[in-house]
N, C-alpha and C positions, 0 to 999 in steps of 0.2 A: 900767074903765080908759080914760082919755081917749086918743083917737087923733086926731092932727092931720096933715093932708096939705096940700101946697102945691107951688108951683113957684118955683125960684130962677132969675132971669135969669142966663144965663151966655153971654158973648159975644153973638152974635145968636140964641142958642138958649134953651132952658129945661130945667131939671133938676127932675124930680119927686122929692119927699122925703116920708117918712112917719115920724112921731114917735109912739111909744107911751109914755105917762106924761108927767111934767111936767118940762120943762127947767129950771124955776126951783127945783126941789127941791134939797136939799143933797147929793144923790148924783151922783157923776161919771157922765155918760152913757156908754153903750157905742155906738160908731159902727161900723156894719157895711159892709164892702166886698164886694159880690157877685162871683161868678165870671164866666167867659166868656172874653174880654170878650163881653158881650151876653146874660148869663143872667137878668137882672132881679132885683129884690129879693124876689120872691114867696116863695121858700122860707125866707127869713129871718123870715117872720111867725110861725114856730115860736117865735121868741124873745120874742113877746108875753108868754108865760107867765112869763118871767124878770122882766119889768117888773111883772106882776101880783103875783108872789110877793115881790119885794124892794123895789118902789117905785123901782127904778133906771130912768131914762129910756133908751129904746132908739131910735137914729136909724138909719134905712135909706134908701136912695135908688136910683133907677134911673140908672145911669151913662149918659151921653150915648150915643146909638146904639141904645137898646133900651127896651122897656117903655113907660112913660108919658112918658118924656123925649124930647127932639127926636131925630129920625133924619134924617140928611143924606145927600145923594148924594156929598158931598165926601170921597173916600177918604183924603185927606191928614189928615183929623181922627183917623183910627183908629190912634193911636199913644199910647205911654205918657204923653208930655208933656201931651196933651190931658186925660187922666183925672187926672193929678197936679194940673194947674191947677184942674180942676173940684173935686177934693177940698179943695184949699186954699181955694177960693172958698166952698164949702159951709160949712166950719168958720167962716169969717168971717161969712157971711150969717146963720147960726144962732147966732152968738156961742158956739161950742163951744171956749172957751179951754182947758178940760181935758177930756180924753176917755180912755177905754180904746178901743183900736183893734183890731178883729177883721177880718182879711181871709181869705176862703176861696178856695182855688184861684187863679184869676187875681187876685182881690182881695188875696190874700196877696202876690203879686208886686208889685202896686201899692203895698201897704203897705211892702214892702222897699225899693222904689225911692224912695218918699217919705221913709222914715227915713234911708236911706243918702245920698241926693243932696241932700236939702233940710233936714235937721236941724231938723224942726219942734219947736216948743215945746209943752209942755202934754200930751204923750202919757204918761199914767201907767203904762200897760202895753200890751203888744203881744200879740195872739193870732194865731198863724199856723196857720190851720186847713187841713189837707190841701193844702198849697201846695208851692212849689219855689224853689230859688235858682239853678237851671241848666236851661235848656231842653234842652241836649244830654244831660244825665244823665236827665232826665224821659223823653225819647224812647227812650233806651237801655233804661230800665226797662220802658216800655210794650211795647217789642219783645220783651223777655225774657218778659213775661207772655203775649204773643201766641203764643209757642211752646207754651203749655199748651192752646191751642184746638184744635179738630178740624182735621185736614189740609185739609178743604174750606174752612174759615174762613180758615186761614192763607194758603192759595193765593189766595183772593179779595182779601185785604188786600194781599198782595205784588203782585198784578196791578194793583190800583188805584194803588199807589204807583209802579209802574214805567211806567204809562200816563197817570197823572194824571187818570184817569177814575174819579170817585167817585160814579157814578150807577147802576152795574150792580146788578141784584137781589141777586147773590151777595155783593157788597161791603156793601150796605146791611144785609143780614141779618147778616153777620159783625160789622159795627160795632155793630149793636144787641145782639148777644150779648156783645160786649166791654164795652159800657157798662152792661148790666144786671149783669154780673159785678162790675164795679169802680167804677161811678159811682152810679147810682140807678135807681129804678123797680122794677117796672112801676107805672104810675098806674092805680089801680082805683077803683071806687065807694066803697071804704072809705078811700081816701086823704084826707088833710085838704083842705078846700076850696081853700086857697091853692095846693096842688099841682095840683088839677084845673082851676083857673080858667084860661081861655085867656090867653095872654100873647104879647106881641110880642117875639120873640127878635131879638137884634141879629146876624143872620147875616152881613151885610156887614162889620160891625165885627170879628166873630170870624175870618172868613176872611182879612181884610186884616191883622189884627194877629197872629193865631196860625197858622191853617191850616185844612185840610179836616176834621181830626178831632183827637182828643187826642194821638195818638201820632206825628204827622208834621208838626211845626212848619215851615211854609214862609213865614210872614208876617214882619212887621218885628220880632217878638219872638224870632225863631228863634236869635239869638245872645245872648239875655239870659243873663247869668251874673253873679250877685252873691254867689257863695259866699265869695270872699275878702273882700268888703266887710262881711259879716255881723259880723265881729269888732269893727266900729266902732259897733254898736248896743248901747249900755249899758243901755237901757230893759229892765226885767224882761220877759221873753218866755216865753209858753207855746206850745209846738208841740203841735198835736193831729193825729192821723191814725188811720186804721183799718188792720187787718191785711190787708184785701182791697181797699185803696184804690189809686186812680191814683197817689196820693202814697205810694209803697211805703216800707217801713221804711228802706230804704237812702237814699231821697230825704230822708226826715225826719231820719235820723241825720246825714246830710251837713250839714244846717242846724244841728242840735243841737251838732255838734262844733265849729262855728265861733262860735256865739253865746256871749258871755261871761257872761250872766246869764239862764240858761234852765232851764226844766223841760219835760219831754216826757211827754205822756199818749197812750199807744197803746190804742185801743179794740178790744177782742178780736172784736167781732161787727159791725164797720162797714166800709163802703166809703168813698166820697168825701165823704159828708155824715154824719158821725157824730152830728151834732145831729138828724138825721132817723132814722137807723138805731138809735141808742141814746139817745133823747132824754133820758130821766130821768137816766141816768149822766152824760151830757155836761153838762146844765144844772147838776147838782150840783157837778161838777168846776169849771165856769166860775164859779158863784156863789162858791165858796171862793177861787178865784184873784182875783176882783175885789175881794172884801173885804180880802184880804191885801195887795193893792197899791193900795188907795184912799189 
């Protein structure tokens, strides 16, 4: 399978992209928006198998601020408008007139903002993977799940939030426990190479736009709330989430209840990345969805 990589000039920066398959084929590409902000495209390389199996081209990229894309000291960059402009520019640069658009976690927030505020043309379907339409509801649900942790972990997290000190050993251990339970990991020698590969995470972008961790949004996205706007997305939409996901069933259902043209697939054995935790089931579900909405 052909893999093409390159850089798109964006403002005074550059954005790294990676294409699996042939964009000149007659199949509508799947464009992937990674999480974070700042998580890099790496985990999306699991989707290479979809291109190999179906011949559908897959486009992924490192959003500005992480990975192989430019990383700037200008904190004013790390806001939704920057990443929406970058997405718009990338579609134009790669001539992606028609796409299926999949956003995971923060990438789903980006997709929602893009769809609701910019009314883009040529999006055949939308896949909202383990994402959210309200930062406030997200934080509420994470704190509900924190109540199931050990008293020691709960205390460490509460103390970190009250003192804004996210460096204590107790907090770091508690946060690791929370993320292993609901997000991903651990990375072992048996993990795929693209998960083991060292990557440049966009820590500054993450903290500036979101906050110190998944459950305490303090950045410029803390008031993000698109729940009421979802009714304006007429594009066929697939919501995917896991039963043990940061995107809890309540978070997913809140989106599903508002979207007018929607299906929801809840993965019984998954956390925040169902395409990693239940790869075969996820890919099968996605393949059928894409064919149906081509």
